[in-house]
Residue frames relative to the residue before (quaternion, step in Angstrom):
aa qw qx qy qz dx dy dz
M 1.0000 0.0000 0.0000 0.0000 0.00 0.00 0.00
E 0.3214 -0.7362 0.5676 0.1805 3.53 -0.89 0.99
T 0.0812 -0.8067 0.5850 0.0227 3.59 -0.89 0.89
T 0.1447 -0.7635 0.6219 0.0970 3.50 -1.32 0.30
T 0.3755 -0.6946 0.5604 0.2500 3.55 -1.25 0.27
I 0.0717 -0.7837 0.6157 0.0399 3.54 -1.01 0.83
Q 0.3408 -0.7145 0.5689 0.2231 3.54 -1.22 0.49
V 0.0204 0.7750 -0.6309 0.0302 3.54 -0.96 0.94
K 0.5802 -0.5679 0.4513 0.3704 3.53 -1.22 0.55
K 0.6154 -0.5592 0.4028 0.3826 3.56 -1.17 0.57
S 0.6227 0.5475 -0.3462 0.4389 3.58 1.05 -0.71
I 0.6432 0.4977 -0.3156 0.4887 3.61 1.07 -0.72
K 0.6217 0.5405 -0.3337 0.4583 3.59 0.99 -0.82
K 0.6441 0.5125 -0.3242 0.4663 3.61 0.97 -0.82
K 0.6477 0.5105 -0.3161 0.4690 3.59 1.00 -0.79
L 0.6417 0.5105 -0.3198 0.4747 3.57 0.99 -0.82
D 0.6295 0.5334 -0.3330 0.4564 3.58 0.99 -0.79
M 0.6554 0.5154 -0.3129 0.4548 3.60 1.02 -0.76
L 0.6695 0.5069 -0.2926 0.4574 3.60 1.20 -0.44
K 0.4182 0.7141 -0.4695 0.3079 3.58 1.25 0.02
I 0.3956 -0.7001 0.5478 0.2307 3.53 -1.02 0.89
Y 0.7732 0.0382 -0.0135 0.6329 3.56 1.12 -0.71
P 0.7008 -0.5404 0.2659 0.3823 3.61 -1.06 0.73
N 0.7732 0.3572 -0.1946 0.4866 3.61 0.93 -0.81
E 0.3266 0.7558 -0.5137 0.2412 3.59 1.19 0.30
S 0.4369 -0.7179 0.4815 0.2488 3.57 -0.89 0.92
M 0.6109 -0.5409 0.4287 0.3879 3.54 -1.24 0.47
G 0.6091 0.5671 -0.3453 0.4337 3.57 1.04 -0.75
S 0.6574 0.5068 -0.3011 0.4694 3.55 0.99 -0.87
I 0.6467 0.5135 -0.3171 0.4664 3.58 0.96 -0.85
I 0.6772 0.4894 -0.2904 0.4664 3.58 0.86 -0.96
E 0.6298 0.5266 -0.3384 0.4599 3.59 0.99 -0.77
R 0.6486 0.5175 -0.3122 0.4626 3.58 0.94 -0.89
L 0.6743 0.4951 -0.2965 0.4608 3.59 0.92 -0.90
T 0.6695 0.4843 -0.3144 0.4674 3.59 0.92 -0.81
N 0.6191 0.5321 -0.3459 0.4625 3.60 1.06 -0.67
M 0.6465 0.5103 -0.3139 0.4724 3.58 1.07 -0.72
A 0.6960 0.5030 -0.2715 0.4346 3.58 1.03 -0.79
I 0.6968 0.4424 -0.2664 0.4978 3.58 1.13 -0.55
D 0.2571 -0.7762 0.5631 0.1195 3.54 -0.64 1.17
E 0.3058 -0.7812 0.5224 0.1528 3.55 -0.48 1.22
E 0.7686 0.2256 -0.1323 0.5839 3.58 1.22 -0.47
P 0.0871 -0.8268 0.5537 0.0477 3.60 0.34 1.17
L 0.6177 -0.5578 0.4069 0.3765 3.54 -1.24 0.50
S 0.4476 -0.6667 0.5266 0.2791 3.54 -1.10 0.73
K 0.6672 -0.4827 0.3743 0.4263 3.57 -1.27 0.25
E 0.6405 0.5288 -0.3184 0.4569 3.56 1.05 -0.79
E 0.6532 0.5073 -0.3154 0.4652 3.59 0.97 -0.84
I 0.6393 0.5124 -0.3198 0.4759 3.58 0.99 -0.81
R 0.6380 0.5231 -0.3200 0.4657 3.58 0.97 -0.86
D 0.6697 0.5001 -0.3002 0.4596 3.59 0.91 -0.91
I 0.6353 0.5131 -0.3286 0.4745 3.60 1.00 -0.75
E 0.6515 0.5109 -0.3127 0.4656 3.58 0.94 -0.88
Q 0.6425 0.5117 -0.3172 0.4740 3.58 1.02 -0.81
S 0.6452 0.5174 -0.3194 0.4626 3.58 0.97 -0.80
L 0.6472 0.5100 -0.3141 0.4716 3.58 0.97 -0.84
D 0.6332 0.5235 -0.3208 0.4712 3.57 1.04 -0.79
N 0.6425 0.5186 -0.3178 0.4662 3.58 1.00 -0.83
I 0.6304 0.5249 -0.3303 0.4669 3.58 1.01 -0.78
K 0.6535 0.5146 -0.3115 0.4593 3.58 0.93 -0.90
K 0.7039 0.4505 -0.2525 0.4877 3.58 1.07 -0.76
G 0.5286 -0.6588 0.3964 0.3598 3.59 1.27 -0.01
K 0.4674 0.6668 -0.4510 0.3656 3.58 1.24 0.26
I 0.3726 0.7128 -0.4967 0.3262 3.54 0.45 1.27
Y 0.2811 -0.7217 0.6042 0.1871 3.55 -1.32 0.33
S 0.4174 -0.6793 0.5382 0.2733 3.55 -0.99 0.82
L 0.6362 -0.5218 0.4015 0.4022 3.55 -1.24 0.43
E 0.6339 0.5421 -0.3271 0.4442 3.55 1.01 -0.81
K 0.6643 0.4998 -0.3075 0.4630 3.59 0.95 -0.86
V 0.6413 0.5117 -0.3230 0.4719 3.60 0.98 -0.80
K 0.6411 0.5197 -0.3243 0.4622 3.59 0.94 -0.84
K 0.6498 0.5228 -0.3102 0.4563 3.56 0.95 -0.91
E 0.6807 0.4936 -0.2898 0.4572 3.58 0.90 -0.95
L 0.7151 0.4266 -0.2445 0.4968 3.58 1.10 -0.73
G 0.4365 -0.7170 0.4425 0.3155 3.58 1.28 -0.12
I 0.4023 0.7107 -0.4787 0.3223 3.54 1.08 0.71
């Protein structure tokens, strides 16, 4: 395994230490876990983004249904 050394502020090191799952977890393991969380393997498609934007626009325009109204319409 190839390794490298990086410099981080002490305040960042303290934060990384707080993210340890177990006391002896390596910094490499913590950083790998964080980078895996940050990288989206399945980014939203253009269509999904468009649909979300349309939904947000509908909310701004007040085109929404309350939970009670949906339940009533569905007979729940």
